[in-house]
C-alpha positions in Angstrom: 27.1 19.4 -20.9 27.2 16.5 -18.4 27.0 13.2 -20.3 27.2 10.8 -17.4 24.0 9.3 -18.9 23.2 7.9 -22.3 19.8 8.4 -24.0 18.3 6.7 -27.0 14.8 7.8 -28.2 12.8 5.1 -29.9 12.1 6.8 -33.3 9.6 4.0 -34.2 7.7 4.2 -31.0 4.1 2.8 -31.3 4.5 2.0 -35.0 2.1 -0.6 -36.4 4.8 -3.0 -37.5 6.2 -3.1 -33.9 2.7 -3.8 -32.6 2.3 -6.6 -35.0 5.6 -8.2 -33.9 4.5 -7.9 -30.2 1.0 -9.2 -30.9 1.6 -12.9 -30.0 3.3 -12.0 -26.7 0.5 -9.6 -25.9 -2.2 -12.3 -26.6 -0.4 -14.8 -24.5 -0.5 -12.4 -21.5 -4.3 -12.0 -21.7 -5.2 -14.0 -18.6 -3.6 -11.7 -16.1 -6.8 -11.1 -14.3 -6.9 -14.7 -13.1 -3.4 -14.2 -11.5 -4.4 -10.9 -9.9 -7.6 -12.5 -8.4 -5.6 -15.5 -7.0 -2.9 -13.3 -5.4 -5.5 -11.1 -3.8 -6.8 -14.1 -1.9 -3.4 -14.9 -0.4 -3.1 -14.2 3.4 0.0 -12.1 3.0 -1.4 -9.9 0.2 -1.8 -6.2 1.1 -1.9 -3.5 -1.5 1.3 -1.5 -1.5 1.3 2.3 -1.3 1.5 4.9 -4.0 3.2 8.1 -2.6 2.6 11.6 -4.0 6.1 13.2 -3.7 5.1 16.9 -4.0 8.4 18.3 -2.7 10.4 16.1 -5.0 8.2 17.3 -7.9 8.7 20.9 -7.0 12.5 20.5 -6.8 12.7 18.9 -10.2 10.3 21.4 -11.9 7.4 19.0 -12.8 3.8 19.1 -11.7 3.5 15.7 -9.9 5.6 12.8 -9.0 4.0 9.5 -7.9 6.1 6.6 -6.5 4.8 3.1 -6.4 6.5 1.6 -3.3 7.3 -2.1 -3.3 9.7 -2.0 -0.3 7.3 -3.9 2.0 5.7 -6.4 -0.5 5.0 -9.5 1.6 6.9 -7.9 4.4 10.1 -5.8 4.8 12.3 -8.9 4.7 10.9 -9.8 1.2 10.4 -6.2 0.0 10.3 -6.6 -3.7 7.9 -7.0 -6.6 9.6 -10.4 -7.3 7.6 -11.8 -4.4 4.6 -11.7 -6.8 5.9 -13.6 -9.8 7.8 -16.6 -8.6 5.3 -17.6 -5.9 2.4 -17.4 -8.4 4.3 -19.5 -10.9 5.2 -22.1 -8.3 1.6 -22.3 -7.1 0.5 -22.8 -10.7 3.0 -25.6 -11.5 2.4 -27.4 -8.2 -1.4 -27.2 -8.7 -0.9 -28.6 -12.2 1.1 -31.5 -10.8 -1.4 -32.3 -8.2 -4.3 -32.2 -10.7 -2.4 -34.5 -13.0 -1.9 -37.0 -10.2 -5.2 -36.9 -8.4 -7.7 -35.4 -10.9 -8.4 -32.6 -8.3 -7.0 -29.1 -8.6 -5.9 -27.8 -5.2 -6.3 -24.3 -3.9 -3.4 -22.3 -2.6 -4.8 -22.9 0.9 -4.6 -26.7 0.2 -0.9 -26.5 -0.7 -0.1 -24.2 2.3 -1.8 -26.7 4.6 0.4 -29.5 3.2 -2.6 -31.6 2.0 -0.7 -32.8 -1.1 2.8 -32.8 0.4 3.5 -36.3 -0.8 3.3 -35.0 -4.3 4.8 -31.5 -4.0 7.8 -32.5 -1.9 9.1 -34.5 -4.8 9.1 -31.4 -7.1 12.1 -29.1 -7.3 12.1 -25.5 -8.6 15.2 -23.6 -9.6 16.3 -20.2 -11.0 19.4 -18.1 -11.5 19.2 -14.8 -9.6 20.9 -11.7 -8.3 18.7 -12.0 -5.2 15.1 -11.0 -5.5 13.8 -13.6 -7.9 15.6 -16.3 -5.9 14.2 -15.0 -2.6 10.7 -15.0 -4.1 11.2 -18.6 -5.3 12.5 -19.8 -1.9 9.6 -18.1 -0.2 7.2 -19.9 -2.6 8.8 -23.3 -2.1 8.6 -23.0 1.7 4.9 -21.8 1.5 3.6 -24.4 -0.9 5.8 -27.3 0.0 8.4 -28.1 -2.7 12.2 -28.1 -2.9 14.2 -25.2 -4.2 17.7 -24.9 -5.7 19.0 -21.5 -6.5 22.1 -20.5 -8.6 23.9 -17.2 -8.0 26.9 -15.7 -9.8 30.1 -14.7 -8.2 29.1 -11.0 -7.5 25.9 -11.7 -5.6 26.3 -10.4 -2.0 26.6 -12.7 1.0 23.6 -11.0 2.6 21.4 -11.9 -0.4 22.7 -15.5 -0.4 22.0 -15.9 3.3 18.5 -14.5 3.0 17.6 -17.3 0.4 19.2 -20.0 2.6 17.2 -18.8 5.6 14.0 -19.6 3.6 15.2 -23.2 3.1 16.7 -23.0 -0.4 19.9 -24.7 -1.5 22.1 -21.9 -3.0 24.9 -22.7 -5.4 27.4 -20.0 -6.3 28.7 -20.2 -9.9 31.9 -18.6 -11.3 31.2 -15.9 -13.8 28.4 -13.5 -14.4 24.6 -13.7 -14.4 24.4 -15.6 -17.7 26.7 -18.3 -16.4 24.4 -18.9 -13.5 21.4 -19.0 -15.9 23.1 -21.6 -18.1 23.9 -23.8 -15.1 20.4 -23.5 -13.6 18.7 -24.3 -16.9 21.1 -27.2 -17.6 20.6 -28.8 -14.2 16.9 -28.3 -14.5 16.9 -30.3 -17.8 19.1 -33.0 -16.4 17.3 -33.5 -13.2 13.7 -32.9 -14.3 13.4 -29.7 -12.2 11.3 -26.7 -13.1 13.2 -23.5 -14.2 11.1 -20.5 -13.0 12.1 -17.3 -14.7 10.5 -14.3 -16.4 12.8 -14.6 -19.4 10.8 -16.0 -22.3 12.1 -17.3 -25.7 8.6 -18.2 -27.0 6.5 -15.0 -26.6 5.1 -16.3 -23.3 3.4 -19.2 -25.0 3.5 -21.4 -22.0 5.1 -22.1 -18.6 6.5 -20.1 -15.8 7.5 -16.9 -17.7 3.9 -16.3 -18.6 2.7 -16.9 -15.0 5.4 -14.6 -13.6 4.5 -11.8 -16.0 0.8 -12.2 -15.3 1.5 -12.0 -11.5 3.4 -8.8 -12.0 0.2 -7.1 -13.2 -0.9 -7.0 -9.5 1.4 -4.0 -8.8 0.4 -2.2 -12.0 -3.3 -2.8 -11.4 -2.8 -1.3 -7.9 -1.0 1.7 -9.2 -3.7 2.4 -11.8 -6.4 2.2 -9.1 -4.4 4.5 -6.8 -3.6 7.3 -9.2 -6.0 10.2 -9.2 -6.1 10.1 -13.0 -4.0 7.6 -14.9 -4.7 9.6 -18.1 -2.9 12.6 -16.7 0.4 10.8 -16.4 2.9 12.0 -19.0 5.9 9.8 -18.1 6.2 6.3 -16.7 9.7 5.4 -15.6 10.9 1.9 -14.9 14.2 0.2 -14.1 15.0 -2.9 -16.2 17.3 -5.8 -16.3 16.2 -8.3 -19.0 13.1 -6.2 -19.5 10.3 -8.3 -18.1 8.8 -6.0 -15.4 9.1 -3.0 -17.7 7.2 -4.9 -20.4 4.5 -5.9 -18.0 4.1 -2.3 -16.7 4.1 -0.7 -20.1 1.7 -3.2 -21.6 -0.9 -2.9 -18.7 -0.7 0.9 -18.7 -1.1 1.0 -22.5 -4.1 -1.3 -22.4 -5.7 0.7 -19.6 -5.7 3.9 -21.6 -7.4 2.3 -24.6 -7.0 4.4 -27.7 -5.3 7.3 -25.9 -1.7 8.0 -26.8 0.2 6.6 -23.8 2.7 8.6 -21.7 6.3 8.4 -22.6 7.5 5.1 -21.3 11.1 5.3 -20.1 13.5 2.5 -19.3 16.5 3.0 -17.0 19.6 0.8 -16.8 23.0 0.9 -15.2 25.8 2.2 -17.6 27.6 -1.2 -17.2 24.6 -3.4 -17.9 22.8 -1.7 -20.8 21.4 -4.5 -23.0 18.1 -2.7 -23.5 19.7 0.6 -24.5 22.0 -1.3 -26.9 19.0 -3.1 -28.3 17.2 0.1 -28.9 20.3 1.7 -30.4 20.8 -1.2 -32.9 17.1 -1.9 -33.5 17.4 -5.6 -32.4 18.3 -7.6 -29.3 21.9 -6.7 -28.6 24.0 -7.8 -25.6 25.6 -5.3 -23.3 29.4 -5.0 -23.7 29.7 -3.5 -20.2 31.3 -5.1 -17.2 28.0 -5.8 -15.4 29.7 -4.5 -12.2 27.0 -2.2 -10.7 25.4 -1.7 -7.3 22.1 -2.1 -9.1 22.5 -5.8 -8.8 19.1 -6.9 -10.0 19.7 -5.1 -13.3 23.1 -6.7 -14.0 22.0 -8.6 -17.1 24.0 -9.2 -20.3 21.0 -10.0 -22.6 17.4 -9.1 -23.0 14.4 -11.4 -22.7 13.4 -11.9 -26.3 9.6 -11.8 -25.5 9.9 -8.7 -23.3 12.0 -7.0 -26.1 9.1 -7.4 -28.6 6.9 -5.4 -26.2 9.5 -2.8 -25.2 10.6 -2.2 -28.8 6.9 -1.2 -29.5 6.0 0.6 -26.2 9.3 1.9 -24.9 9.8 5.5 -25.9 13.1 6.2 -24.2 16.1 4.2 -23.0 18.5 5.8 -20.5 21.6 4.5 -18.8 23.0 6.0 -15.6 26.1 5.6 -13.4 25.9 4.0 -10.0 26.5 7.3 -8.2 23.2 8.6 -9.4 21.4 5.7 -7.9 23.1 6.2 -4.6 22.2 9.9 -4.6 18.5 9.0 -5.3 18.5 6.4 -2.4 19.6 9.1 0.0 17.2 11.7 -1.3 14.2 9.4 -1.0 15.3 8.3 2.5 15.5 11.9 3.7 12.1 12.7 2.4 12.7 16.5 2.6 9.0 17.0 3.4 7.7 14.0 1.5 7.2 10.6 3.0 10.6 9.0 3.7 11.1 5.9 1.4 13.3 2.9 1.7 14.5 2.4 -1.9 17.1 -0.3 -2.7 19.9 0.1 -5.2 18.0 -1.7 -8.1 14.9 0.5 -7.6 16.6 3.9 -7.6 17.1 4.5 -11.3 13.8 6.2 -12.1 14.1 8.6 -9.1 17.8 9.2 -10.1 16.8 10.2 -13.7 14.2 12.6 -12.5 16.4 14.1 -9.8 19.2 14.7 -12.3 16.8 16.1 -14.9 16.2 18.9 -12.4 19.9 19.9 -12.4 21.0 22.4 -15.0 23.4 21.2 -17.7 22.6 17.5 -17.8 20.3 17.7 -20.9 18.0 15.1 -19.4 15.0 17.3 -19.0 15.1 18.2 -22.7 15.8 14.7 -23.9 12.8 13.3 -22.0 10.4 16.2 -22.7 9.9 17.0 -19.1 8.3 20.4 -18.2 6.3 22.1 -15.6 3.1 20.3 -16.6 4.7 16.8 -16.5 3.2 14.1 -14.2 5.7 11.3 -13.6 5.0 7.8 -12.3 8.0 6.0 -10.8 8.1 2.4 -9.8 10.3 1.7 -6.7 10.5 -2.1 -7.2 12.5 -3.1 -4.1 13.4 -2.0 -0.6 16.5 -2.9 1.4 17.0 -6.4 0.0 20.5 -6.3 1.5 20.2 -4.3 4.7 24.0 -4.0 5.1 24.6 -2.6 1.7 21.6 -0.2 2.1 22.9 1.2 5.4 26.4 1.6 3.9 25.0 3.7 1.0 22.3 5.7 2.9 24.1 6.1 6.2 21.0 5.0 8.2 19.3 1.6 8.6 16.2 0.8 6.7 14.4 0.2 10.0 15.1 3.8 11.1 13.6 5.1 7.9 10.6 2.8 8.0 9.9 3.8 11.6 10.3 7.5 10.8 7.8 7.2 7.9 5.0 5.7 10.1 5.3 8.1 13.1 
């Protein structure tokens, strides 16, 4: 049997004690509707598509495959769900600063128009990133009128660094891996009175940017729930994860939407070399990855979980799967080809869910049995980024993202 993947089933899935542990984080994420309503008012907001991939479903022996496509969120150049979280968090903290100073709370239109520039231009936001979070933060700083300093680790591609600089951010490359850049960003934020904007939370989303980022992520889940013919028919929700934040947001919103119904199996996918969530599930507590973190799935190359996200995932995550990079590359090419379905631009970090489903349809992997997939299964995949480094994308797929986008709209 091919064991290129690893699988851990959560034997205490949905247990009451896990729900109790997650309750504080869940309560602190209760205001997500306000974030959704605000983002819906933004001029760049357009609902992103949900594709029904019927040929893909047939080839893998399941009933339906739905793919939530974030490859053009706020435009092809941004092309990631991270364009929701950081911008909303920055808007929120700048509005707070203006209100403290003037007694008046500005709208997002006020900030875009520069009406309080004398206040906002003195504020600096910062984050450590593999690319997408930093690009979202740089985009927000440019739109709402503040300064932005971004820290990247030594393996972040030159193309992703240049994309952040093109938006006006100062980008600092730090020796070491992702956690080294996090430590530098958080430390400089403390010393310089900057604002560290991240989805990682150490206080169950009690306050600050992690809570706002998570609430903004609910935009894409809310869209998917409205676009599905019948959310209650979904049997599997599959999400890629790094520190776990977006998976926690998706699983929580889906669980809440279904009310008292037993939810679908909620599957997390990670790179084999960056498997902190798999290790945490295996050991029953937050456990760092011992892998190299060297993976083409750059946005998932995280050593440690977000403690608050883990509380939710330990309760709602049913399965934890790790995959090799080659699987992600195969899935990127398959989605780009379409083979009768809509051709999709799927970046490296977004390909894990499709890769797991694709390989489950091949005999001898054992994945189909491990995940309980069958001819009646309806699977929801979240494609959370497009070609966020066009050169890397073209090298893997053999065609440019523009060719595939253009072919999909003809």
